[in-house]
C-alpha positions in Angstrom: 8.9 -8.2 2.7 5.6 -9.9 3.5 3.3 -9.3 6.3 0.3 -11.3 7.4 -2.7 -9.5 8.2 -5.7 -10.9 10.4 -9.3 -10.3 9.0 -12.6 -10.6 10.4 -16.3 -10.8 9.7 -17.1 -9.2 6.4 -13.8 -8.6 5.4 -12.5 -12.2 5.6 -16.1 -13.5 4.0 -14.7 -10.9 1.0 -11.9 -13.0 0.4 -12.7 -16.3 1.8 -10.0 -16.5 4.6 -9.4 -15.2 7.9 -5.8 -13.6 6.9 -4.3 -12.2 3.9 -0.9 -11.1 2.9 0.8 -7.7 2.3 3.9 -7.2 -0.1 6.1 -4.6 1.0 9.0 -3.1 -0.4 12.2 -4.3 1.7 13.9 -0.5 1.7 10.1 1.1 2.7 9.6 2.9 5.8 6.2 0.8 6.6 3.6 2.5 8.2 -0.1 2.0 9.0 -0.8 4.1 6.1 1.6 2.3 4.1 0.1 -1.4 5.1 -3.8 -0.1 4.1 -2.7 1.6 0.8 -1.1 -1.4 0.2 -4.1 -4.0 0.9 -6.2 -1.8 -1.4 -4.0 -2.1 -4.1 -3.3 -5.8 -3.5 -6.6 -7.1 -2.4 -9.2 -5.6 -4.4 -12.0 -7.6 -2.7 -11.3 -5.5 0.3 -11.0 -1.8 -1.6 -14.5 -0.4 -0.6 -14.6 -2.5 3.0 -11.5 -0.9 4.1 -12.5 2.5 3.7 -14.6 2.0 6.9 -11.3 0.2 8.9 -8.4 0.5 10.8 -5.3 -1.3 11.5 -4.4 -2.5 14.7 -0.9 -3.3 15.6 -0.2 -5.6 18.3 -3.5 -5.5 19.6 -3.6 -2.1 19.5 -5.3 0.6 17.0 -3.0 2.9 15.6 -2.7 6.0 13.3 -1.3 6.2 10.2 2.2 7.3 11.0 2.5 4.4 13.3 5.7 2.4 12.2 4.9 -1.2 11.4 7.9 -3.6 12.4 8.8 -7.4 11.3 7.2 -9.4 13.7 4.3 -7.1 14.3 0.7 -8.7 14.7 -1.4 -6.9 12.1 -5.2 -6.8 11.9 -7.9 -5.1 10.2 -10.7 -3.6 12.5 -13.9 -2.6 11.1 -15.9 0.1 12.5 -19.0 -0.5 14.8 -21.2 1.5 15.9 -24.7 0.3 18.2 -26.6 1.5 20.9 
């Protein structure tokens, strides 16, 4: 199964696009952790940046064990700090 993942800012600059595909096994239980691990493997340009990012599913930040379903909107959200 292929999921599209929206990416922004330095993540998009690293790959030259605003979205990337991540391929997951059809019989695999897909969690946020699986998506992030698969992105690290399949998108080497994002590997270091993903250490400081989280996954959003359907516009909500999620934990590692959150299930991801076909048709969910996935996006990488970089960690931001400010003052």
